[in-house]
C-alpha positions as CSV (number, residue, x, y, z in Angstrom):
1,X,-15.3,38.4,-30.1
2,X,-12.3,37.4,-27.9
3,X,-10.5,34.3,-29.1
4,X,-10.7,31.1,-27.0
5,X,-7.6,30.5,-24.9
6,X,-6.7,27.1,-23.8
7,X,-4.9,26.3,-20.4
8,X,-3.0,23.1,-19.9
9,X,-3.0,21.4,-16.5
10,X,-0.5,18.5,-15.6
11,X,-0.5,16.6,-12.4
12,X,1.9,14.0,-11.0
13,X,1.2,11.9,-7.9
14,X,4.0,10.4,-5.9
15,X,4.0,7.6,-3.4
16,X,5.2,9.8,-0.6
17,X,3.2,12.5,1.1
18,X,4.6,16.0,1.3
19,X,5.5,18.3,4.3
20,X,4.4,21.6,2.9
21,X,6.3,23.6,5.6
22,X,9.6,21.9,4.6
23,X,8.9,22.5,0.9
24,X,8.1,26.1,1.4
25,X,11.8,26.6,2.1
26,X,12.5,24.9,-1.3
27,X,10.1,27.2,-3.1
28,X,10.4,30.5,-1.2
29,X,8.2,32.3,-3.7
30,X,5.4,30.0,-2.8
31,X,2.3,30.9,-0.8
32,X,1.6,28.3,1.9
33,X,-1.8,27.4,3.2
34,X,-3.1,24.3,5.0
35,X,-4.3,22.7,1.8
36,X,-1.5,23.6,-0.6
37,X,1.8,25.4,-1.4
38,X,1.0,27.6,-4.5
39,X,4.1,28.8,-6.5
40,X,3.8,31.5,-9.2
41,X,6.1,30.4,-11.9
42,X,5.4,33.3,-14.3
43,X,2.4,35.7,-14.7
44,X,0.7,33.1,-16.8
45,X,1.5,29.8,-15.0
46,X,1.8,28.2,-11.6
47,X,2.6,25.1,-9.7
48,X,0.5,23.6,-6.8
49,X,2.1,21.2,-4.2
50,X,-0.4,19.2,-2.2
51,X,0.2,17.4,1.1
52,X,-1.2,14.1,-0.3
53,X,1.9,13.7,-2.5
54,X,0.7,15.4,-5.7
55,X,1.9,18.3,-7.8
56,X,-0.1,20.2,-10.4
57,X,1.1,22.7,-12.8
58,X,-0.7,24.9,-15.4
59,X,0.5,26.8,-18.5
60,X,4.1,25.9,-17.9
61,X,6.5,24.8,-20.6
62,X,7.6,21.1,-20.2
63,X,11.2,21.9,-19.7
64,X,10.3,24.5,-17.0
65,X,8.0,21.9,-15.3
66,X,10.7,19.3,-15.3
67,X,13.1,21.8,-13.8
68,X,10.7,22.6,-10.9
69,X,10.2,18.8,-10.4
70,X,13.9,18.4,-10.3
71,X,14.1,20.9,-7.5
72,X,11.5,18.9,-5.6
73,X,13.4,15.7,-6.2
74,X,16.7,17.3,-5.0
75,X,15.0,18.3,-1.7
76,X,13.7,14.8,-1.3
77,X,16.4,12.4,-2.5
78,X,14.2,9.3,-1.6
79,X,11.3,10.5,-3.6
80,X,10.0,7.5,-5.6
81,X,10.5,7.4,-9.3
82,X,7.2,5.5,-9.8
83,X,4.6,8.1,-10.4
84,X,1.0,8.7,-11.9
85,X,0.4,11.4,-14.3
86,X,-2.8,13.2,-15.2
87,X,-3.3,15.9,-17.9
88,X,-6.3,18.2,-18.5
89,X,-7.2,21.1,-20.7
90,X,-9.4,24.1,-19.8
91,X,-10.8,26.5,-22.5
92,X,-11.3,30.1,-21.6
93,X,-14.2,31.3,-23.8
94,X,-15.8,34.6,-22.9
95,X,-18.9,33.7,-25.0
96,X,-19.5,30.5,-22.9
97,X,-20.7,30.5,-19.2
98,X,-19.4,27.4,-17.5
99,X,-19.6,23.7,-18.4
100,X,-17.9,20.7,-19.8
101,X,-18.1,20.1,-23.6
102,X,-16.4,17.1,-25.1
103,X,-14.4,16.4,-22.0
104,X,-13.0,20.0,-21.9
105,X,-14.0,22.4,-19.1
106,X,-15.0,25.7,-20.7
107,X,-15.2,28.9,-18.5
108,X,-16.0,32.5,-19.4
109,X,-13.0,33.8,-17.5
110,X,-9.9,32.0,-16.0
111,X,-9.1,33.4,-12.6
112,X,-6.3,32.4,-10.2
113,X,-9.0,30.9,-7.9
114,X,-10.5,28.9,-10.7
115,X,-7.1,27.7,-11.7
116,X,-6.6,26.5,-8.1
117,X,-9.9,24.5,-8.2
118,X,-8.9,22.8,-11.5
119,X,-5.3,22.1,-10.2
120,X,-6.7,20.5,-7.0
121,X,-9.2,18.3,-8.9
122,X,-6.6,17.1,-11.4
123,X,-4.1,16.4,-8.6
124,X,-7.0,14.5,-6.8
125,X,-7.6,12.3,-9.8
126,X,-3.9,11.5,-10.2
127,X,-3.6,10.6,-6.5
128,X,-6.7,8.5,-6.8
129,X,-5.3,6.6,-9.7
130,X,-2.3,5.8,-7.5
131,X,-4.4,4.5,-4.7
132,X,-6.5,2.5,-7.2
133,X,-3.3,0.8,-8.3
134,X,-2.2,0.2,-4.7
135,X,-5.5,-1.3,-3.6
136,X,-5.7,-3.4,-6.9
137,X,-2.4,-5.0,-6.1
138,X,-3.6,-5.9,-2.6
139,X,-6.9,-7.2,-4.1
140,X,-4.9,-9.4,-6.5
141,X,-2.8,-10.9,-3.7
142,X,-5.8,-11.6,-1.5
143,X,-7.5,-13.3,-4.5
144,X,-4.6,-15.6,-4.9
145,X,-4.7,-16.5,-1.2
146,X,-8.3,-17.2,-1.3
147,X,-7.9,-19.3,-4.5
148,X,-5.1,-21.4,-2.6
149,X,-7.5,-21.9,0.3
150,X,-10.4,-22.9,-2.0
151,X,-8.1,-25.4,-3.8
152,X,-6.5,-26.9,-0.6
153,X,-9.3,-26.3,1.9
154,X,-7.0,-24.6,4.3
155,X,-4.3,-22.1,4.7
156,X,-0.5,-22.9,4.8
157,X,1.1,-23.8,8.1
158,X,3.6,-20.9,7.7
159,X,1.6,-17.9,8.7
160,X,4.3,-15.3,8.8
161,X,3.8,-14.3,5.1
162,X,0.1,-14.0,5.8
163,X,0.6,-11.8,8.8
164,X,3.1,-9.7,6.9
165,X,0.5,-9.2,4.1
166,X,-2.1,-8.4,6.8
167,X,0.2,-5.7,8.1
168,X,0.7,-4.3,4.6
169,X,-3.0,-4.3,4.0
170,X,-3.8,-2.5,7.1
171,X,-1.2,0.2,6.3
172,X,-2.7,0.5,2.8
173,X,-6.3,0.8,4.2
174,X,-5.2,3.4,6.7
175,X,-3.4,5.4,4.1
176,X,-6.4,5.3,1.7
177,X,-8.9,6.3,4.4
178,X,-6.6,9.1,5.5
179,X,-7.0,10.8,2.2
180,X,-10.8,11.1,2.5
181,X,-10.1,14.9,2.5
182,X,-9.2,14.5,-1.2
183,X,-12.9,14.8,-1.9
184,X,-13.6,17.6,0.5
185,X,-15.1,20.6,-1.3
186,X,-12.7,23.6,-1.1
187,X,-13.7,26.7,0.7
188,X,-13.8,28.8,-2.4
189,X,-16.4,26.4,-3.9
190,X,-18.8,27.2,-1.0
191,X,-18.4,30.9,-1.6
192,X,-18.8,31.2,-5.3
193,X,-21.7,29.4,-7.2
194,X,-19.6,29.5,-10.4
195,X,-16.6,27.8,-8.6
196,X,-19.0,25.3,-7.0
197,X,-20.3,24.3,-10.4
198,X,-16.8,24.1,-11.9
199,X,-15.7,21.8,-8.9
200,X,-18.8,19.6,-9.2
201,X,-18.4,19.4,-13.1
202,X,-14.8,18.3,-12.8
203,X,-15.5,15.9,-10.0
204,X,-18.1,14.3,-12.2
205,X,-15.7,14.4,-15.2
206,X,-13.0,12.6,-13.3
207,X,-15.7,10.3,-11.6
208,X,-14.0,10.8,-8.2
209,X,-16.9,9.9,-6.1
210,X,-17.6,6.6,-7.8
211,X,-13.9,5.7,-7.9
212,X,-13.6,6.2,-4.2
213,X,-16.8,4.2,-3.5
214,X,-15.2,1.4,-5.6
215,X,-12.0,1.7,-3.5
216,X,-14.0,1.5,-0.2
217,X,-15.7,-1.7,-1.6
218,X,-12.5,-3.4,-2.5
219,X,-10.9,-2.4,0.8
220,X,-14.0,-3.9,2.6
221,X,-13.7,-7.1,0.6
222,X,-10.0,-7.3,1.4
223,X,-10.7,-6.8,5.1
224,X,-13.4,-9.5,5.2
225,X,-11.2,-12.0,3.3
226,X,-8.3,-11.3,5.7
227,X,-10.5,-11.8,8.8
228,X,-11.6,-15.2,7.2
229,X,-8.0,-16.2,6.5
230,X,-6.9,-15.3,10.0
231,X,-9.8,-17.2,11.6
232,X,-8.9,-20.2,9.6
233,X,-5.2,-20.0,10.4
234,X,-6.0,-19.6,14.1
235,X,-8.3,-22.6,14.0
236,X,-5.8,-24.7,12.4
237,X,-3.1,-23.8,14.8
238,X,-5.6,-24.6,17.6
239,X,-6.1,-28.0,16.1
240,X,-2.5,-28.7,15.8
241,X,-2.0,-27.5,19.4
242,X,-4.7,-29.8,20.6
243,X,-3.2,-32.8,18.5
244,X,0.2,-32.0,20.0
245,X,-1.2,-31.9,23.5
246,X,-2.9,-35.4,23.0
247,X,0.2,-36.9,21.6
248,X,2.3,-35.7,24.5
249,X,-0.2,-37.2,26.9
250,X,-0.1,-40.5,25.0
251,X,3.7,-40.3,25.0
252,X,3.6,-39.8,28.7
253,X,1.3,-42.7,29.3
254,X,3.5,-44.9,27.2
255,X,6.5,-44.0,29.2
256,X,4.7,-44.7,32.4
257,X,3.4,-48.1,31.2
258,X,6.7,-49.3,29.7
259,X,8.2,-50.4,33.2
260,X,4.9,-52.3,33.9
261,X,5.1,-54.1,30.6
262,X,8.5,-55.5,31.6
């Protein structure tokens, strides 16, 4: 009986998205497709660069992985240092068909196509965690604004910070929605039942669908809260405008009546 072999996957998600065509010049040995830039590091390991700002590697020594990431950073000097990491292990067991046991994906054979599916899913999970943190920060900020409104019964006169935050929230929402393709099933999974099962098992293992649903709900809550705050701010400004107009009219009447009073 052949021994069980373990394959280690490591993913890292950056804040920035990647232009794969530009990075293809940095990694000339890579194979470019619409979905990824796949680089063979050695016969046993490889690296995958995805346009949504994530890099996944498998079966690469830590020092080699850091060297490849250093090449990436050198080509993108403004690449953020704040990242999200995700690790996962796959067991290649010829006596086992396909499935997840104790949090470890077990496959009967580990082909390059299956490695690509695992790399994509692990990268998706890392990117999802980044967006979860991004949306959570926005959610906390909107919660503070709503708490202030609840305590004071209105919003501050100074609305520029509010509008600036609204702009940031819109950008965040657009960015998150633009990565809906993260959950799209790869073409290979449609063509191979075993690959389809691997993809579905991994997506369930990383809870990608439920996590994205939670993100959508938080984004919807943020949007509803912002619409409420904007309406209140607009109404308050209208009231202030009306009061100002009334005061100006009164001032004009007073100025007109002063000569008569003499």
